[in-house]
Wavefront OBJ file of the C-alpha trace (Angstrom):
o trace
v 39.413 -13.976 67.587
v 40.502 -16.417 64.921
v 44.177 -15.685 65.626
v 43.753 -16.288 69.365
v 42.162 -19.667 68.669
v 44.948 -20.526 66.227
v 47.615 -19.613 68.803
v 45.920 -21.765 71.452
v 45.616 -24.730 69.096
v 49.274 -24.570 68.088
v 50.362 -23.970 71.685
v 48.547 -27.173 72.631
v 50.046 -28.993 69.661
v 53.536 -27.912 70.702
v 52.787 -28.978 74.271
v 51.724 -32.452 73.090
v 54.749 -32.721 70.809
v 57.069 -31.724 73.650
v 55.444 -34.159 76.068
v 55.841 -36.985 73.571
v 59.387 -35.996 72.706
v 60.548 -35.901 76.308
v 58.623 -39.058 77.248
v 60.423 -40.903 74.461
v 63.716 -39.398 75.589
v 63.053 -40.677 79.107
v 62.260 -44.160 77.766
v 65.379 -44.116 75.608
v 67.614 -43.197 78.530
v 66.034 -46.002 80.556
v 66.787 -48.491 77.778
v 70.322 -47.234 77.485
v 70.900 -47.551 81.245
v 69.593 -51.122 81.114
v 72.257 -51.984 78.571
v 70.755 -51.368 75.146
v 73.214 -51.094 72.314
v 74.616 -47.793 71.137
v 73.072 -48.467 67.719
v 69.612 -48.576 69.321
v 70.244 -45.282 71.121
v 71.446 -43.576 67.938
v 68.551 -44.824 65.823
v 65.887 -43.858 68.348
v 67.495 -40.449 68.867
v 67.583 -39.744 65.132
v 64.027 -40.981 64.701
v 62.727 -38.799 67.543
v 64.595 -35.798 66.174
v 63.357 -36.408 62.611
v 59.736 -36.599 63.747
v 60.073 -33.358 65.736
v 61.682 -31.576 62.781
v 58.990 -32.859 60.410
v 56.149 -31.754 62.688
v 57.683 -28.309 63.223
v 58.194 -27.979 59.460
v 54.532 -28.848 58.878
v 53.505 -26.331 61.526
v 55.701 -23.683 59.872
v 53.539 -24.010 56.767
v 50.788 -22.252 58.744
v 52.981 -19.227 59.403
v 55.262 -17.671 61.946
v 52.551 -17.276 64.572
v 51.781 -20.993 64.506
v 55.457 -21.917 64.655
v 56.183 -19.590 67.558
v 53.137 -20.788 69.481
v 54.085 -24.440 69.032
v 57.690 -23.748 70.018
v 56.380 -21.991 73.127
v 54.305 -25.065 74.010
v 57.302 -27.333 73.447
v 59.465 -25.095 75.644
v 56.767 -24.961 78.299
v 56.973 -28.736 78.661
v 60.744 -28.490 79.024
v 60.370 -25.829 81.713
v 57.852 -27.988 83.567
v 60.147 -31.033 83.474
v 63.327 -29.180 84.445
v 62.687 -29.286 88.232
v 62.318 -33.083 87.994
v 65.902 -33.435 86.756
v 67.592 -31.943 89.792
v 69.356 -34.421 92.094
l 1 2 3 4 5 6 7 8 9 10 11 12 13 14 15 16 17 18 19 20 21 22 23 24 25 26 27 28 29 30 31 32 33 34 35 36 37 38 39 40 41 42 43 44 45 46 47 48 49 50 51 52 53 54 55 56 57 58 59 60 61 62 63 64 65 66 67 68 69 70 71 72 73 74 75 76 77 78 79 80 81 82 83 84 85 86 87
């Protein structure tokens, strides 16, 4: 039972991380379309990527099950947002 709870917690954590990641990506694209500098786009992209890598590294400290569950949650957000990107 403990493992099932751990998987659900890390699945939710990955879902939240993915939602935040893609929300910030959406905001960044909006800024870039409005004429923000390339330097701003590069810095925000690297910052968003660094935070995601750091969080996944911290999650990996709990083991492969936690990492896979959080990656599944992150991917679930991507799959949910994919239909919104079609023209």
